[in-house]
N, C-alpha and C positions, 0 to 999 in steps of 0.2 A: 158757485159757478160764475164765470165771467163771460159776458157776451163777446161775440167776435169783434165788435167795434172797440173793445177794450173797456167798456163801461160795465161796472159790476151790477149784476141782477139783484132783485130784492132777496132772493134765496141766498145768493152769495154774500150779501151784506149781513143777513141774519147769521150765517155761518161764521163770518168774520168777527162779528160782535160776540158770538158765543165763545169763540176761541180766545178773544181778548179777556173776556170775563173769567174763563178758566185759568188763563195765565196769571191774572191778577190774584185769584184765590190761591193758586199754588205757590205764589211768592210768599204767602204767609208762613208756609212750612219750610221753605228753602234755608233760612238761617239756622235751623235746628237739625238739618240732615248732614250726613257725611258727604265728602266729595264723591261725586258720581252716583249718589243714591237718588233713585228716581221714584216719583209718586206713581203708584199703580192705580189707585182709585181714591175717591173722596166723596163724602156726602155732607150735607148740612146737618148740624147737630144742635141739641138742646141739653142744658143741664136739667135733669128731672127734678132737682131739688129747688133751684131758684129761677129756672126758666131762662137762664143766660144762653146767648146764641154763640155758636162756634162752627168750626169745620173739623170733621173727623177724617184724617188721612191714613192711607195704608201704603207701606213700601215693603220690599222683601225683607227689611231688617226690623221694622217696628210698626206700631200703631201710634199715631200722634194726634192730639186734640188741641187746637188753638182756640182760645176764647176771646171774643170781642169785648173791649172795654175793661179788661182786667190787667192789672199791673204785673201779676206774677207770670212766670213762664208757662209753656204748654204742658199738657199731660203727656209725657214721653214714656212709651211702653215698649221697650225693645223685646222682641220675641223670646230671647233667651232668659228674660226675667219674668215671663208670664208663667204662673203656676197653674191657674185654672181660669175658665171663663164660661159665660153662659148668656142666654138670650131670653128675654121676657117679652111676649107679644100681647100682653093683656091691656096695655095702654092704647087708647084710641088715637092718640097723637103720634104714635110711631113706636117701633120696638126699642127696648132698652137693653144695651149691652153692659154686662158686668165683667170687669177684668180684675183678677187678684194676682199680685206678684209674689215672688218668693220672700220679700221683706214684709209680707202681710198687709200691704196697702191695697185699698179697693177703689176702683174707679167706675162710676156709672155714667154712661153716655146714651142719650136718647137720639135715635136717628129720626130727623124731621121728615114727616110724610104728610103732605097736604094735597098732593095731586096724584093722578094715576101714573104720570111719568116718574115722579119722585119715588113712588112705590116700586116701580120696576128697577130704578137705580139702586134702591135700598136692598132689594132681593139679590141683585148682582154683587153689591158691596159685601153682604153677609157671606155669600159663597166665597168671595176672595179672602175675607177675614178668616174663615174656617180653613182655607187652604194654607195660609201662612202661619197662623197661630198654632202652637203645640197643642195636640189634642189633650184635654184635661183628663186627669185620672180621678176616679171616684164618682160620687153621685152629683145631682144638681145642687147648685148653690142656693142655700136658704137664707133669707134675710128680711129686714123690715120692708124692703121694696118688692117683696114677692119671691117667687122661685125662678131661678135662672138655669136653663138647660142648654148644653152645647148642641148645636145643630149645624150640619154641613149643608143642608138644603132646606130652604124655607121660602114661602110665598108671602110677601108683605102686601097688605091691602090698605088703601087709604079710606078714611071715614068721611062721609059727606057732611058738609057744614049744616048746622041747624039754622032755622030762620033767623034767630038772633045773631048768629055769627055772620050770616049773609048780609044782614042789615048793617052790622058794624063794618063789614068790608066795603059795602057800597058807600056808607057815610065817609069813611076814611079816604076812599078813592076820590069822591067828589071834593072833599076838603083839600087833599093834597094836590090834585090836578088844578083846582082853583087858585091855590097859592102860586103854583108854577106859572099858570097863564098870566096872572097879574104881574109876577116878577118879570116875565118876558116883555109884557106890555110897557113896563116903565124903564126898560133898559136905557132909553135916551136921557132919562133924568140923572142929574149928578148924585153922587153918594153911593153907598153900598147896599141900598135897599133892594135892588133887583137881585143881587147875589144872595142876600139874606133870606128873601122870600123863596127863592129857588131851593136853598138849603132846607128851609122849613118845610117846603112842600115834599121834598125827597124824604125828610125825616118822618113825615106823616105816612107817606106811601110805603116806607120801609117796614112799617109795622105789619103790612099785609103782603108785600111783594119782595121777593129775594132780589130781583133785578134792581129795584130802587135802593135796597141796602147796599148792593155792590157799587152802584153809581154814586151813592152818597159817600162811601169810603174813598172811591177814586177821586171825587171832587175835593174831599178834605185833604187827601194826600197831595194833590196838585196845588192846592191853596198853600199848604205848609211849605212845599218845595219852592213856590214862587215867593213866599214871604222870606225864606232863607236867602234866596238870590238877591232880593231887594236889600236885606240887611247886610249881606256881604258886600254889595256894591257901595252902600253907604259907608261901611267901615273902611273900605279901600279908598274911597274919595276923601274921607276924613283924614286918613293916614297920609294920603298924598298932599293934602292941604297943609298939614302940620309940618311935613318934611320940607315943603317949599317955603 
């Protein structure tokens, strides 16, 4: 909401930042979608085998999983290729979705659930998945990762952190925030130390906070874009000097 004076209220600022984060995340999927294909829902995902982080997207045409820090392309699962699917809710870290296609490939994706709000989003996401995915024929999927059963309605709950997990969260928060505070304090000094300390602080915080992970990726993207612009200007200046 914007105040009558034209100044944005704190709630309006939070909503604006949330929208920008959502747009940044959705851009990860856009290169792999058809023209006019829109994202209906998304959740944060984990690879149940190696713990890798990613985003699990849904559209009316497909399910799509993009993984961070991996060179290969996304897990692209068009609905017409899905033969069967199921859900396993035994993991305390979040439900695991298993999808099998007609070419006998199998994909496992864990929906990250660490807060009550994320649990609500996960429940809604699973309902949307069941709405778009073809209903599987046959019994539940049995495998090394457990039993997976198709469900159109499910209630996801988040597990509370253990004292050890809470201590880790507090320690990383203090360390990450400390690095950022020092980085801001030394901004007047020459050299890249301020930038590097802020990046390091965000990297530490990203291990516990999704917003820090998003901000870290945004910062890296802007840094790469700025570096390309500087390189381009240098090349044009060099070409101009040679031609003259």
